[in-house]
Phi, psi and omega in degrees: 000134183292145180291150178260113180246145179235133172265177183250030180264142178289141175287155181281155178123212183291152177301154182292329184264121180281160176303323180295317179297317180298319180293321179296322178297317180297320180298316183287329176294326176293323179301324184265006183297163184303327187275004181295138181271163178298323181297319179295320180298318180296324180298317178296316184297323184298334181293333178084145183298322182292319179296316180296315180298320178296319179298314179296318181298323178298319178294317180298315180299319178299316179295321181297320179295320179293324182286334184245054188294343178292334181278355179234296183295323181296328177295318178295320179300320184294341179280340188243356182213154176253006179282112182305321181294325181290335182286335186266123176281137181295340180242087182288318184201144182294151176298145190279347180082189183305135184254117169230115186284147180256175175299145179302132183249099182318130179277354178253160183262020180262157187283115170272117186299351189255292186265320181219109185268029174191132179059045184289123169275127188286112183245065185331099176035047185271113178279129178238119183276144178258189179284159176303159186308320185265010184292147178283139181300148179306137184297333179286325174296320178299323179297319177300316183290325178298317180292319179300319181293315180294329185287350181300334182289335179233077186303327184295334181249011182296320183302314181298316180295315179296319180299319180297315181289327174298322178297320177301314180296318184289339176306325178254012176070046187267337189246133185267137176282140176220170179230160181295148181251188187296348184288013178148005180217194179233172185208181181248148181303133183276059181216116181255106190280012194254338192275135181292139177302322181299325182300323187259011183300331182282346180086000180223119180296315181298318179294322178294320178297317179299320179293320178296318179301314180297318180298315184288339173296324180269336182230069186290351179263010180279095184294327177294323178297318178295319179297318180294322177297319177299317177298322179295322178295321177300314180295322179294321178298320181291310187284339181243003177064041184246088182300337180294344177286337182296315175300325178294319177297315179301317180296322180294318178295320178299317179297317179298315181288335176292321180285317181223091183304137175064023177290144190299315184298319181291322178292320175298322178295320178294326175296316179295319180295316179298319179296319181297329178271003180067031174260073194287327177297319178293320178300318179296320179299314180294319180298316179296324179297318179293316184293337175296326181267327182221090183296350183252015178291114181298316182298316181291322177299317180290319179298325180294317177299313182303312183296317180296321177297314183292337177271358179079015181265071192290324178297316179293323179296323179295317178295321179294324178292319177298316180296316180297322179295325179287325185270319186220066179297140182166175185305313181302318180286319181301317183294323178289319178302315180297319183293319178300320179291321178297319178302330182266010176088003182268074183293325182300312179296318180302315181294317181298315180296316180293323177295322176294321179295319180294321179296329182271346183289139180237328182278150177305323181296314179295319181297312182296320181293308184292320179298318178294324177296318175295325177298317179292322177298316178296318179298320179301331181262009178083009179272072190291320179292321175296319178300316179298324178297315180292319178296324176297321178293320178298318182286337175292328178281325180209102187294347181250017183287108190298320177301324179287322177297317179293316180297321178299317179297321179295317179293322178298319179298317181295331179274001178094002180269070186293325182299311179292325179297315179296316179301318180294316180290327176298323176296315181299309185286341175291335178270312181218103179285078179278154183304311185295308179296331176296315178296315180299317180294318178301317180292325177294321175299314181298317182291331177289316173071024178282170180302129178086354183292326179296318178294322178297318179297316180300325177299318181295316182293326179295323179290328174298313179302319181295318178298317181300315181298317182289322178299316179298318182296337179259018172085012178265131178288110183246023184296321180293319177300316180299313183299316184291314183286316185289330182300322181258336189221031181197214182278110186292331177292321176295324179299315181292318179300315181293318181296319178296319180297320180290320179297327179294334181271325184199148183248086177249169177296329181286320177289326176297315179296316181297318180292319179300314183289324178295320176296318180299311183292343175265010176078019182249061189291323180301318178290327183290329189302316182298320180290322179296322178291324178293325181296331182257005188289334183281347183092006179302125183277083183234108185299326180295317178298316182293322176299314179301317179298315180299316180295321180290322177296319177298320182291338181258010175089005178269071190298313182298314179296318181298314179296320180298319182286325176296318178295321179296317179299316182289330176288320181294310185210081186298344178247034186297335179201133180305320182267319182296318180296321178295319179293324179296316179296319179296318180296322177296319181294319184285341184252020178298000000 
């Protein structure tokens, strides 16, 4: 599968920020202005973050529909005319604005031990280029941060304000969705099995989308073109954190299937879209539908592995990985194959497969992706210097590859180089304030403890909350994100509610760990113990999971087991979390 590369050049055409978005930003900045009264703040707060996010999402969705009229009006046109030109709307989709690619954001919610250990959107070795080192942060990201800073005075309404500004940014696709990684959260496999190699031949997703739009204006009956456009929207939503692209993708797939029912590309696209929305059972259904007609479809084979992993059906996922390896060996399959083995505790096989994939990789995109994946694998096992070597190789292939930049900062932190780690993460979140690097940066601020660091940390956590609210408002299941972030840095009752909801949908090691920890922070340790043990039952070498189990065992009176597991977590990966590792050491000291 061809690597997905993004440049950081703005696409030509209309500006990325619409007048409506600009006006909404001005309105929300006025809400947060210095002169706002307490009564006004209370009025905003009473609406509740979910209600506000839904309202904003409705506006974003409305704008998205207006911007992508070919997916709606053109369909209506096709019912009333046979003129090909009449079927194509001149404005298929709004120009995407400045392009800075984000780390691949797994469309699945299962932990990819490498790039995204929670909610991985499968981004098949997709290289996403960021802005040059000295580039100024996107003005829409800056707007989010201005609101976040002003909102500290009214913490209760910060979420609503941040969500609104995030929506403004997402209107033009400025903020990338990310998921928590193994450093204390879970993630999604960083492999997106859906995008056509032809789409990315130009090296720029935005440029490819613009070319597709132009093509479909002249050829509105091209069902493959519509399917590819839908896949591109899914990828754009993942890499830029723009949930409003998902309805556009759905409309494009619907248009494709209307022209050519059951065509393979559109069904593969629907599998990718379902996974991106964390609808994994539906993703599996679409993948199986494709494989009935084409047993050698690489995208469908990969989507099937992803869905089974995210559903916690690990034995079936292992068999699916073996089958995919036999039918379509290559980087997309190799990375999934390795991940399935890592989940089952077979780190040696995972490393061997990834090293073979790296040796066979030739394109900068494949090299950066696989090298960064090996870096994360090494970091998970406490091999920080080895991890830095792999991240260095990834960055040699693509100096702006965000997963490698983030991974390098994480390894630096684990080695005690906190100053460089903070500097690196500040660079990452200045481009794309993703949930995982935001949490990591916040914890590094807290662990440093300098003047103003607590407020800086709170800013990072508030932006995570804002992303969660907006993701939910756009139809994305964000319960696992909520549970992981809120348990340590938010509303613990919301964390437990979200964890229970996610567990009701699927039983994975990540959902088990999230539920166990949410129960623990709510003082329900006896109930938590069974889930914590289930989270570690597959043999997955995850120091955060082992730490959670140890703390829960101490809380339930299993002192020997608890101490043993805390020691094991620190031996495996002593720098697994700036705050968690410190708490583990303290607990060991106190229970001597």
